[in-house]
Each structure stands twice: as C-alpha cells, then as structure tokens.
N, C-alpha and C positions, 0 to 999 in steps of 0.2 A: 525479450520477445513475449508478446501477448498472443495466446491461443484462444480463438473463439469457435466453439463447437456449434454448428448449425443443425436444424432439425433432421437433415438427411445424414447426420453423423460425420459430415465433412468438416475439415478444420481450416479456418482462415487464420493466417499469421500476420502480425503487424509489429513493427519495431517500437512504436510509440502508442500512448493512449489514443483511442479512436472512437469517434462518435458513431452512433447507430446508423445515421444517414450515410456516413462514409463507408461503413461496412456494406450497406445496401448498393452504393455506387460501385464498390469493388466487385460486386456480383453481376450487376448489369444496370443500364440506364432505366429500363422498364420498371424494374423493382424499385429503384430509387425514386422514381416519379410517383409510385403508388404508396410509398412508405409514409405512414403517419406517426408511428411509434415503434417500440420494440419491448420484448420481454427478456430481461437480463436475469438469468437464474430464476425464472418464473415470475419476476416482479416487473410490472409495467413501468416503462421509462419513456421520457421525451426523446424524440429522434435526435435532438442536439446533445443528449447527455453522453458523457464520455465513459467508455469501458477502459478501466485502468489495470485490470488483472484478468487472468484466465477466467473464462465464463462460457455458459451457454447462451445463445441468442436465438430468439424467434422474431422475425420481422413481422410487424403488424401492418397490413395494408388497408387501404381505404375500403376494399370490398369485403374485408373480414368483419364479423359482427362487432368484435371489440374495437376495430378501426372506425366503424360507423358510429359507435357510441362516443368515441373521442371527437370525431368531427361534429357530432351534435352538441357536445359540451362546448367545443370551440365556437359554434354558431351562437351560443348564448352570450359569449364574450363579444362577438361581432354585433349582436343586438345592442349590448351596452355601449359599444363604440358609436353606433349610429344614433342611439337614443340621446347620448350626451351632446352630440353635435347639434341635434335639433332642440333638445331641452337641457341646457347646461346645468340647471338647478336640480335636475333629478338626482336622487340619492339611490345608489345601487345596494341591494341586500344580498340575496343568494340566487344563483342561477344554475341549478343541477340539471343533469341529463335525466330524462324519463323515457318510458316506453314510446318509441316512435319520434322522439324529439327532445324538447327541453322547455323549461319555463324560467322566467326571471322576475323575482319580486322587487318592486321598485316603489320608492316614495316620491310621489309627484303630485302637486296641487291640482293640476289639470287632470280630469277624468278622460282617459283615453277612449276613443271610439274606433269603430272599424276603419273609418277614413284615416285616422291617425296611424293605425297599424299599417295601413297601406303606404302611407308616407314614410314611416320608419323602414318598412321592408324595401322600398325603392332606394332609400339611402344605403341600406345594407348591401344591396346588389351592386350599387356604384362603388362602394368601398371594396367589395369582394372582387370586382372585376379588375381592380388594380393589382391583384395578386401580391399585396404587400407581405413582407416577412414578419412572422410573429417572433418577438425576442423574449427569451426566458431569462430571468435573473433571480438567483437565490440570495436573499439578504437577511440579516439579523432582524428579529422581531421589532426592535427599537427603530430601525430604518424604515420598516413598513409602516409603523405607527406615524412617523414623521411625514411620510408620503401621503397617507390618507387623511391626516389632519389638514394638511395643506390643500387637500382636494375637497374638504368638508364631507367626507364619506363616513358619516356617523355609524352606519351599520357595519361597515368593514372594521371600524375601530372596536365596536362591540365584540365582533367575532374574534378579533385579535386578543381580547382580554382572556379568552379561553385557551390561548396558546401559551405554553411555558416560556419564560423569559429566555431560556437558553436555546430554544428551538429557532430554526430558520424558517423563513417564509417564501413560498414561490410566487414571483410576480410574472405576469405575462403583459408585454407591451404591444398593443395594437396602435402603432403610430403614437398619437398624443394621448390615447386611452390606456389606462392601467387597471388591470384586474388581479385578483388574488385567488390562487388555487393550488391544490396539491398536483393537479395535472394527471396525466399528460394532456398536451394539446397539440394541434397541428403546428407545423413550422411555417406554413404558408397559406394564404387565403385561396390558393388554387384548388384546394380540396372542398371548399364550401361554395356550392353552386345551386343545387336543387333544394330550396327551402321556402317555407311559407309561414307567416305569422297568422295564427288561426283565430285566437279570441283572447279576451281579457276577463279576469274574475278577481274577486276580493280574497285576501288571505292575511290573517293576523301574523304579525312578526313573531317568528319562532313558534307559530301555532297556538299562541296563548291570547285568549280573548281579552285579557287585561292590557295587551299591547296594542299598538297602533295598527289600524287596518291598512294594508298596502295593496297595490295593484299587482296582480300576477298575470304576466303576459305569456301565452303559450305559443310555441312554434313547432313546426315539424320539419325534418330534414331527411333526404334520401340520397342515394348515390347516383341517381339519374332522374331526369325529368319525367321519364316514363313511370318510374316507381312512385314519384311524388304525385303525379296525376292519378295513379291508381288509388293511392291512399286518400287523396282528396275526394275522389268519387266514392270510396267507401264511407267517408265521413258523411257525405251527403245522404247516402243510402242508410246509414246508421240513424241520422236525424229523421228520415221518413219512417224508419222502423221503431222509433223511440217507444218503448213499452208504455210509458206514461200517457203518450197521446193515444196509442192503440187501446190501452186499457179503458180510456174514457170513451173512445169511438165504439168499442165493441161491448161496452157496459160490463166490464169485468171486475173492477175494484175502484176504490178511491181512498184518499187521505183527507184528513181535516185537522185543524189546529188543536182541537181538544184532545187528540191522541197522536202527537207527532211521532212519525216513524212507525206507526202501527196501522195494519191494513184493514179496511173495511171491504170484505169480500162480498161481491154481489152474486146472485144465483149462478150466473154462467161462469164467473171466475172461480167460485167455490166448487163447481162441478169439475173444472179442470184440476183443481187442487186435490180433490178426492180421488179422481181417476189416477192421477200421478202417484198419490200415496198408496193406493191399492196395487198399482203396477209394481212399485218397489216392495211392498209387503209380500206379494206373491213370489218375487225373486228371492227375498230374504228367507221365507219359510222353506222354499225349495233348497236353499243353501245351508239349512240346518240351524237357523236362528230361531230363538224363542222370543216372541213379542212380550214386552212388559210395559208397564205405566208407573211412573214415579211422581212424587209430589212436585209442585212448582215452588213451594215455599218451604225452605229448610232453615233450621236454627243456625245462628252464627257459629256455634261450637263446631259443626261439621265443616263449615267453610274454613275456620281457623285450622282445623286439623288437616284438611286437604291442601292447605297452603294458598288457597284462592283469596282469603281475606287480606293476606299480605301483598300478593302479586297482582290481584285483579280487582281489588276493592273499588277503585274509581270508576269502573265500568258496571258495578252491580247496583241493583235497586234494593234499598234497605227498607224494611218495615219494622215498626215498633207497635206493640200493643198499648193502647191508650189506658193508662193506669186508672183514670177516673171512672172508667167503664169496665174494668176487668180486675181480676184478683191476682194477676200475675204480670210481671214485666218480662217480656221476651224480645230479643232482637233477632229478626229473621231476614233472610234475603231471597228475592226471587232468583231462581237458578239461572245463571248465565249459560250453563252447560249441564249435561246429565251425568258426567263421569262419576262424581262421588256417590250419587244415588245408586248407580248401577253396582258399585262395589258393595253397597249395603245389601242388595239382593244376592249378590254372589256369596256374602258372608253368612247367609242364613243356612245353618247346617254345616257339617263337616264335609269337605270335599277331598276325594281321593284322586290320585294321578289317573285313575281309570275314568273318572268323571270328565276329564279334560280332553279336548277344549270345550269350555262353556261359552256359548255365543248368544248374547243378549242384544235385542234391538228395540228401539223406542222412537216414535215420532214425538220427540220431546219439544214442548213449547218453552222457549228460553227468552230471557229478557236481558239486554245489554244496553247500557247507556252509551250511545254514540253521540258525539258533538253534533249540534244541529246543522252546522255547515257541511257535514259529511253525508247527511241523509240524502238518498237518491232513489226515489221511487221504491220499487221492490229490490233493487240492487243493494241497498244499505238501509236496513230497518233497525228498530229497537226491540220489537217483538218478532221472533222468527221461530220457525219449526225446522228442527234438524232431523234428518233420517240417521239418528244417532245409533251407533252399534259399538259393542265392546266385546272383545274376545279375551277370555282368560285361558292361558295355555302354558305349556312348558317351553323352555328354550329350544328344545329339539323340535317343537311343532311350529316355530316361527316360520320357517320356509314354506311348509305345506299350507298354512293358513294364509300366508301372503299370496301364494299362487292362487288359492281358491277365491280370495277376494278380488284379485285382479280379473279373473275369468268372469265373475258375476258382473263387476263394473264394466268390463268390455262389452258384455252382452247388453247391458242396459243402455250404454251410450250408442251402440250400433242401432238397437231398435228405436231409439229416439232420434235417429237420423244424423248423428255425429260420426263421420267417417274416420276421423283421426284425432288422437290426443297425445300429448307429450307427458313424460314422467320425469320428475325431478327427485333425485335422491339427495336428502340433506343429511350430512354426516355430523359427527360429534363437534359440539362447540367447545371453546376454551374452558367455560364454566359448566360443569355438568356433574350428575351423580352417577354412581356405578363405576365398576372397575373397567380398565382397558380391555381386559379379557372378555367381559360381557358385551362391551361396545363392538369389539371385533366380531364376536359371534352374531350379534344383531345385524350389523351392516352387511356381513358376508351373506346372511340368510336372505336379506332383502335383495341383494345383488343376484344371488343364485336363482331366486324365484323369478326375477325379471328376465334373466338369461334363458331360463328354461322355457319361457313363453315366447322367446325370440323377439322381445320388445326392446326398442332403443330407449335410452335414458341419458339424462345429463346429471352430473354430479355437482351439488352446491356444497363445497367444503365448508364445514363449520356452521352451517345453517340449521342444524338439527335443534330440536327442543332440548332443554337442559336435562330432560328425563329420558331421552332416547332419540334414535334417528327416525326419519319419517320419509314417506313418499307422497308427493303431491301430483295430482292428475290435472292436466290443463287441456281443456277443450279448444278446438279452433272451429269458429262458426262460419256461416255462409259468406261473410264479408271479411274474413281473415282476422277477426279479433280473437284474442285468447282469454279464456275464462278459467281460473283455478277453482275447481269444484270439489272433486273427490279428494280424500286424503286417508292415509294409513300411517298411524304414529305408534311406535313402540314405547312403552312406559315401564320403567323399572322402579319409579318413585312412588306413585300413588298406592300401588298394593302394599308397599312398606308403610306408608304413612297411615293408611287406613286398615291395617292389620288383616289383609287378605292372605290366606294360606291354603295349602293343600298337603295331604299326606302322601309322601313319595313312596317308591318301592321299598326304600330302606326303613319305612316306618316313622321317619322324622317329618317335621313340618318344614315346608319350603314356600317361598314366595312365587306366585304365578307371574308371568309376563302379561301385562295388560296391553291389548292392541286397541287403540281408538280408531274407528273407521267411519266414513261417510261416503256415500256415492254422489248424491245430489248436493250435500252440504246444507245450505239453507234452501228449503223448498220454495220459499217466497222468491229468493234470488233466481233460482233455477227456472221458475215459471216466467220471470222477467226475461231470461235468456231465450226461453222457448218462443215467447211472443215475438221477440225481435228476429230470432232465427227463421221462423216460419212467416214472418210479416202478417201474422194473424191467420194464415192458412194452415190451421192445425191439421195433423193427420185425422183421418176420419174417426179413429178409435178415441182420440183425445178431444175432438170437437164437442163443445157444450151442447150444441144443437147439430144433429147429424142430417136431419131431413126436415124440410119445410113443405107443407102441402098447401096448394092454392086452388081456388075455384075460379072459373071463368065468369059464372053468374050465380045468382042466388039459388037456382034450381038444382045446383050441384053440391049444395051444402051438406046434405045427409050422406052423400057418397063419400066426400072427403073425410067426414067424421068417422065413417066405418073404416076407411083406409088407415086413418090415425090409430084407431083402436087395434087394428090388426098388427101394425108395425110396432106399436108400443108393447103389445103382448109378447113380442119376440125380443124385447129388451132395448129396442132402438130409442134414441132420444129425438122426439118429434115435436114440432111446432105446427099449429094450424093457423093459417092466415085467412081470416074470413072478412077482411076489409073490403068495402065497396070501392076499390080503386082499380084503375086499369091494370090488366095483367102485366103489361110491359113495365109499369111503374113498380110493381111488387117484385118482379124478377130482378130488376136493377137494384132495388133496395136490399134484398137478400143476398145478391151477389156482392154488394158492398160490405155486407156483414160477414162475408166469407163462409156462408153456410155451404157445406160440401155438396148436398143435392137438393134440387127443387123439383117437386112433383106438381104437374098441372093437370086438372081434370076439367074437361069440357064435354060437349055433346058427343063427340067422337069417342072419347075415353069412356063415357058413360055407357055407351052402346056396346063397345068391345070389351068392357071390363078391363081396361089398361090405364096406365098412367103415362103422361108425357114427361120425360126425365131430362133435366138439364144439370150440368155440373157447374161448380161455382166460377170457373174461369170462362164460362159462356159456351161450353161444348153442348151441342144438342144431341143427346144420346138416343133420341127417338122414342117410340112407344114400347112399353114393356108390361108384361103381366106382372102383377104385384108380387107374385111368388118369385119370379125371375129377378126382379129388383132386390127383393129381400135376400136372396142367395148371394147376389153380387155384393151387397152391402156387408153381409156377414163375413164374406171371404175377405174383403178389404180390412175389416176390423180384426179378424183373426190373424192376418199376416202382418198387422201393424204397418201397413204400407205408408211410406212417407211421401 
C-alpha cells in the first residue's frame, strides 16, 4: 500500500504505483483538468510520473505560478514543433522559460521577420487546438544521441556532450517533433492557449561571441486571453515610455560610440541626477550615515586580497602605467564596486564595540565591463554611480540595522511614487564561507527584521552570496513591470580578508559583520526607471524645469524677466521663453516637454500684477498673484507630490 500525504494533511492510499495525474483524478475531475505537474517530496515532477513509495504530494495547477512557468516552457516546445513543420532545416538550440514567457534560440538561414513570426504563431495555434498528448520518455544518453544525430540537431548533440554517459535524458514527443529537457512539461496541449510570439533578436550560441550568431525568438504566454491582452498593452505602453526615446525627446542624455555604455548627461538630465542624489543624501544623513569619497583607481594588490581579481577580473577595467614615461610599473583597476575601499576607511584607527555600528555611504562612480550586446540605455551601462553604503556592526546589531535600512528604503520608494515592492530573502548556498551557526543567526536576523515591519517576503533557497544571505527589493512600476533595485547583503568574508576588526567587551579583537546596502542601486538605471514610470511627467520637485514664463508680446518682456528673477530667488527652476511665436504654439511646445507649470503674461496680467497659470496636462488654473503661485509651488515641492 502506497500512502500519499496531501497539503491538507489528508492521506490517499493506493495499492499500486500511481501517477500524479491519477492522484488528481481520484480527488476530482476539476483538479485533474487543471493539473500540469506535481511536487513529490518537494521536487517538481511531470504529471505522468509514477509515485512508487510513500510520499508527500502537492498538485501544481495551471493557475499556480509554477504551473504557469511549466506551461510557458512547454509553449517553447510547441514553437519548435511549429517551426520545424514550416522550416524543416531549422536547427534547435535552447528554449528556456523567462519572465512572462520564453525564448528559443534557433539556427536558420532565413532571417525571420514579424510576418514569419505571425505565420509560425498561426501554425502553433492550429497544433494547440488539436489538444494532442505530450509523451515523455526517459532514455539512456546514447539513445538520445542517436535520435538527434538522425534529426541533424547539432546543438542538441553539443548539449548532450555535457551530460555524463551514465545519466538518462528526458525526451518530450510533440507528435513527430522531439525535444530534450529536464522538464516538467504539460501532458496535453489543452493548457497552451493564450500566447503570442513577440519579436526576434540575435544571440551567440552559449553567449560566446566566438560562436555562431543564432536567432532568438521571444514569446509570451498567459493563463487567459484577458491576461495576454493586458500584457501586450503593457508592452505597447512600455515602447511608448522607452527612456531612450524620451531621453532624446526631452534632451536629458545621449550615448555615442566613443564611450559605449557611458552616459553623456545634458543639463536637464544632470539636474535630475543631482536632485535624486541630494534626496538620497538627505535620507542617509538623517539615518546616521557618514558620507565618504574613495579613489576610482586602486592597485591590483587590493583587488587580489579582496578576492575580486579572481572572481570578477573579466568585468574589470585594468590600467597599466606606461614604463616609457614613468619610473614605476603598476597594475591598477578601475573600481567595479566600492566595498574594499570602504573597508580601508573603516580600518583607519582602532574601533571599539562602542563605535559600532559604523555606517559609511558614497555615491561611488564604478566601471564594469558589460558585453556590448547587453548594453541597454541607462538600464545597463559600463560606467555607473551607486548609492553605495556599508554598515560595520556586531552580529547582535544585524536585526536592528536591517530594520532601520528597510524603513529608510520604504520611505524613499514611497516618496518617489512606488506604492509597493517585493522582498526576496536569499539563503545559504551550498558553497559558502562561515559556520552554520553564524548563517543561522544572520538568516534569522533578516527574517525577524522583516516580520517586525509586517512585510511579506519570498524565500529563495540557496541563492545567497557565498559570503552571506541577502535581501533584494523589487519595485513594481505603473505598467506592472518589476525592477530589482535595492539590496542588503550580509558579508562575513570581506572583513576577514581585509583585516577589519573591533575590540569587544572582552578586550579581544573580533571581526565585524559587513552589510552591503543600496537603495537605488545604479543611479543611472533608477533614472531610466523613473523616466518610464512617469512617462516624462516628473513630480514637480524632480522636474529639471519647474516653470516656464511666456510673454504675449514684446512689450511684456521686462515684466516676465522680473517674474523670473523673483521665482529664481525663491529657489525655483525657471525658464524664460522670449521667442516671437504665437502663444498657442509655445504653450503646446512646453506641454510636450512636460514642464509642470506655464505662466503667461499679457496686457491683463500686466495691469493686475498677476500671471495666467496653466498646468502641463492642459489645465487652466486661471489668474494668480505671483506670491500665491509661489506658495502653491513651494507646497507641492515640499510634499513631493507625485
């Protein structure tokens, strides 16, 4: 008798080995219909897999997040099925699940267009409508090699080379099409309905530029057509909000080939950068941080000692002194991060337990070599500014420092208009430094801090850094996209490697815990997120130009200049438009530039000593005394109204 324990602690008994789908059928036809896979003793299995001994079982349904990811992965196989029917000579590489969908890398002589994607998608729908059964077979590696040799699937054969000869291989049969995967996958096409092939891009095989460039076809899949439509609308909106387009439109920044991945900030863009930097600076100082500045270029010896030379060398910019023009030979690196430099400041002078915690913050300019194909406007750059911070504390202070950091981060995100964020707690990996006792203490401290603030979080088992557990903070923007920005990482390793100590109550030297933290992460990237979040309609306090003043005719020029002087004396950012254009044209122009307020001065305003006020979305706020307008503007700036 086989006993299967379900999540509600009930027990189902079976005389013989039983598949997951059969267990679901024994519970009810509705559950069986929704079943895509199962978790047997915590491990994901195909619905057709047999349970041969006592076990716990969790049924994975289509509406569950894990179920949706399985369906998306299966849709990648459906794409392969349809593609091979249309283009039999196509060679299939890899087709993993990604956020909101999947992609498949293919080797095909024909360059696929949007029309081709539509043709493939229609074929996928016809195949899906047949509700054919997906058949799983587990075979020896040699059998899999024979199958894919016969099908001229060179990339599958290359993948098989990495599999040990004694291992078995999972094959999934979609009628005449065969794909290779660890699974699990759906057992029927009935689950694959609401999908769309979105676009095609280039990708080197295995991410190596020395290999052949393949075509990467992206697709998205959802549980309903309604969800699919919402996602596609969000994609359209995202395209309209693309920060690269808006950056050019509003004259904020640009890139050029002489400095790939490095930003040329224009005056208005740099204004936003400085405002954001000062905003964070104020929050950090209030939270007890001391701001510092460390060198951008540091000797190789420090990077070797910190471990970055071994672990991060390929992403570092290396500089060497030209021996022909110098008396010494030194190998240096532009810093990819500020952590080792901050330890050097901490190490100046003897620290007592009474001095802890020490909180250091820096807007650190860092350089990281990113492959050219991964560069993406402000979102992925090679030169970045981090709102870097490090806390040196005792183990007993981890919980309180975590709580303090989350409170500051929550306040920042709220004032920037982000109403919600998620927290991921990443726990100890298999390969790590530090004792289990210390890891227990660190993980528990992070958990307790989150719980005290009544915040929800998800656990990512084994995803912590080798030096300690971490919290990642993920924002959700106006069109439901997620952005990982803030982070808090515990480090037991670097203080040891770089000889950081403090004198404890016992008079002995101890190693502090080092907490790496950032709220924005990359300032450049965060500005890119803000541009898209607000669609260029920045809150008044963050707008590079807050007010533009316009004259009706030449005779009002002196008046508008005096108004400009008055507003600028109060600290407002003002632009004067003295162009001899029609006022309607100028109003439309500045509205397109998303300037929060437009002031117009004509004969009436000259006489009454007022200004006619318009808001950027076209609202006519009527005539105001300049003092009244100033008070309103100051109030909106102070409240950081979004």
